[in-house]
C-alpha positions in Angstrom: 0.1 -0.1 0.3 1.3 3.6 -0.9 1.9 6.0 1.6 -0.8 8.9 1.6 0.8 11.9 1.0 -0.5 15.7 1.7 -0.9 18.6 -0.7 2.1 20.3 -2.0 3.7 23.0 0.0 3.3 25.4 -3.0 -0.8 24.7 -3.0 -1.0 25.4 0.5 0.7 28.5 0.3 -1.5 29.5 -2.6 -4.7 28.5 -0.6 -3.4 30.5 2.5 -2.8 33.6 0.3 -6.3 33.3 -1.1 -7.8 33.0 2.4 -5.9 36.1 3.5 -7.3 38.0 0.4 -10.4 37.3 1.0 -11.2 39.3 4.2 -9.0 42.0 2.9 -11.2 42.5 -0.4 -14.2 42.1 2.0 -12.9 45.0 4.2 -12.3 47.2 1.4 -15.6 46.5 0.0 -17.4 47.5 3.3 -15.5 50.6 3.6 -16.4 51.8 0.3 -20.0 51.0 0.8 -20.1 52.6 4.2 -18.6 55.6 2.4 -21.0 55.8 -0.3 -23.9 55.4 2.0 -22.6 58.2 4.1 -22.5 60.4 0.9 -25.8 59.7 0.1 -27.2 60.4 3.6 -24.9 63.7 3.7 -26.5 64.7 0.2 -30.2 63.9 1.4 -29.6 65.6 4.8 -28.0 68.6 3.5 -29.9 69.3 0.3 -32.3 72.5 1.0 -35.9 71.2 0.9 -38.5 73.0 -1.1 -39.3 75.4 1.6 -35.6 76.6 2.0 -35.4 76.8 -1.7 -38.7 78.9 -1.8 -37.4 81.2 1.0 -34.0 82.0 -0.8 -35.9 82.6 -4.2 -37.9 85.2 -2.2 -34.8 86.7 -0.6 -33.3 87.0 -3.9 -36.4 88.7 -5.6 -36.6 91.0 -2.5 -32.7 92.0 -3.1 -33.1 92.8 -6.6 -36.4 94.8 -6.1 -34.5 96.8 -3.5 -31.6 97.5 -5.9 -34.0 98.5 -8.6 -35.9 100.9 -6.1 -32.7 102.4 -4.7 -31.6 103.1 -8.5 -35.0 104.8 -9.1 -35.0 106.8 -6.0 -31.7 108.2 -6.6 -32.4 109.2 -9.9 -35.6 110.9 -8.8 -33.7 112.6 -5.9 -31.0 113.6 -8.4 -33.3 115.5 -10.8 -35.1 117.1 -7.8 -31.7 118.1 -6.4 -30.9 120.1 -9.8 -34.6 121.5 -10.0 -34.1 122.7 -6.0 -30.6 124.1 -6.6 -31.9 126.3 -9.2 -35.0 127.4 -7.6 -33.4 127.8 -4.1 -30.5 130.0 -5.4 -33.3 132.4 -6.6 -35.5 132.1 -3.5 -32.6 132.9 -1.2 -31.8 136.1 -2.9 -35.4 137.1 -2.9 -35.9 136.5 0.9 -32.8 138.3 1.9 -33.8 141.3 -0.3 -30.8 141.5 -2.7 -33.1 140.2 -5.7 -36.5 140.6 -5.1 -38.9 138.7 -7.7 -42.2 139.4 -9.1 -45.5 137.5 -8.7 -44.8 135.4 -11.9 -41.6 134.2 -10.7 -43.1 132.9 -7.6 -45.9 131.3 -9.2 -43.3 129.4 -11.6 -41.6 128.2 -8.3 -44.8 126.9 -6.8 -45.4 125.0 -10.4 -41.7 123.7 -9.6 -42.4 122.4 -6.2 -45.8 121.2 -7.2 -43.9 118.5 -9.7 -41.6 117.7 -7.1 -44.2 116.7 -4.7 -45.8 114.6 -7.5 -42.7 112.9 -8.5 -41.9 111.9 -4.8 -45.7 110.9 -4.3 -45.1 107.1 -5.2 -44.4 104.9 -2.2 -43.6 101.3 -3.4 -42.9 99.0 -0.5 -39.3 98.3 0.0 -37.0 97.5 2.7 -37.0 99.7 5.9 -33.9 101.5 4.9 -35.1 102.5 1.7 -38.6 103.4 2.9 -36.8 106.0 5.4 -34.9 107.5 2.5 -37.8 107.9 0.4 -40.3 109.2 3.2 -37.8 111.5 4.3 -37.5 113.0 0.6 -41.4 113.2 0.3 -41.5 115.3 3.7 -38.8 117.5 2.5 -40.3 118.5 -0.6 -43.6 118.9 1.0 -41.9 121.2 3.1 -40.1 123.4 0.3 -43.9 123.8 -1.1 -44.9 125.3 2.3 -41.8 127.5 2.0 -42.7 128.8 -1.2 -46.2 129.2 -0.6 -45.4 131.4 2.4 -43.5 133.4 0.3 -46.2 133.8 -2.4 -48.3 135.0 0.6 -45.5 137.5 1.6 -45.4 138.7 -1.9 -49.1 139.3 -2.1 -49.6 140.7 1.4 -49.7 144.3 2.6 -46.4 145.9 3.2 -46.7 146.1 7.1 -46.9 142.1 6.9 -44.4 141.1 4.3 -41.1 141.0 6.4 -42.8 138.5 9.0 -44.0 136.4 6.3 -40.6 136.6 4.5 -38.9 135.7 7.5 -41.1 132.6 7.8 -40.6 131.6 4.7 -36.9 131.8 5.2 -37.1 129.5 8.3 -39.4 126.9 6.5 -36.9 126.6 3.6 -34.0 126.1 5.9 -36.1 123.3 7.9 -36.9 122.1 4.6 -33.5 121.7 3.5 -32.3 120.0 6.9 -35.1 117.7 6.4 -33.8 116.9 2.7 -30.0 116.4 4.3 -31.2 113.6 6.5 -32.9 111.9 3.5 -29.7 112.6 1.4 -27.8 110.9 4.0 -29.8 107.8 4.1 -29.8 107.7 0.5 -25.9 107.9 0.2 -25.8 104.9 2.7 -28.2 102.6 1.3 -26.4 103.1 -2.0 -23.1 102.1 -0.5 -24.7 99.0 1.3 -26.1 98.0 -2.1 -22.8 98.1 -3.5 -23.6 101.2 -6.1 -21.1 103.5 -4.5 -21.5 106.7 -2.8 -24.5 109.2 -4.5 -24.4 112.6 -3.1 -27.9 114.8 -3.5 -27.0 117.1 -0.8 -28.5 120.8 -1.5 -26.6 123.9 -0.1 -27.2 124.8 3.2 -26.2 127.5 5.7 -23.5 127.1 8.4 -25.0 126.2 11.4 -28.3 124.9 10.1 -27.9 121.6 11.6 -28.0 120.0 7.9 -26.1 117.0 7.0 -23.6 117.8 4.4 -21.5 115.4 1.8 -18.8 113.0 3.6 -16.2 114.0 0.9 -16.0 110.5 -0.7 -16.1 110.5 -4.3 -19.2 109.8 -6.2 -19.7 106.2 -6.9 -16.9 105.3 -4.6 -17.8 101.9 -3.0 -15.4 102.2 0.2 -15.7 104.0 3.4 
């Protein structure tokens, strides 16, 4: 009877190598599967849901709307500044007596301020900061209208009452310009905050009147 022999050593070594590779491969597969599952879970958990996306869309729409409103308000304020600069130059010399005007000129001033009041009457809803600037300009042009109307009364009044009414008109003009300066400062700030740079629509005001003045930054400069 022949003697039984075991497997050759090279066969046993191959089998042992395969046995070692199987657990390693299984471990690698398990790690890859766990990473894939973790990634999918992270994506599902981190992905914005419908509500979050809707809120983000609304915020983006509001930001664009406010940017458009700031641009529109700045354009209206700048046109108003130009009109008021011309009007107030003549108004101030009339009030201080250095260059009196006739009734026809005063009526033209009244027409100008009525147009400005109409230009600032539109009040679309915006952010609080934009609404503050818009309301400030609207109140200021209404105050300028009062100042011009008082001066119109002064021109038409008896000589004995003219000086007192003229003085009141001058004070009303100063108050209106101060109110305008507050709105102008707010407009400047919201333009900077919106990335549009400094926008200056200040009016000429008297020293010591309490009115705000331009900050010295260059027009359109986005810093400071």
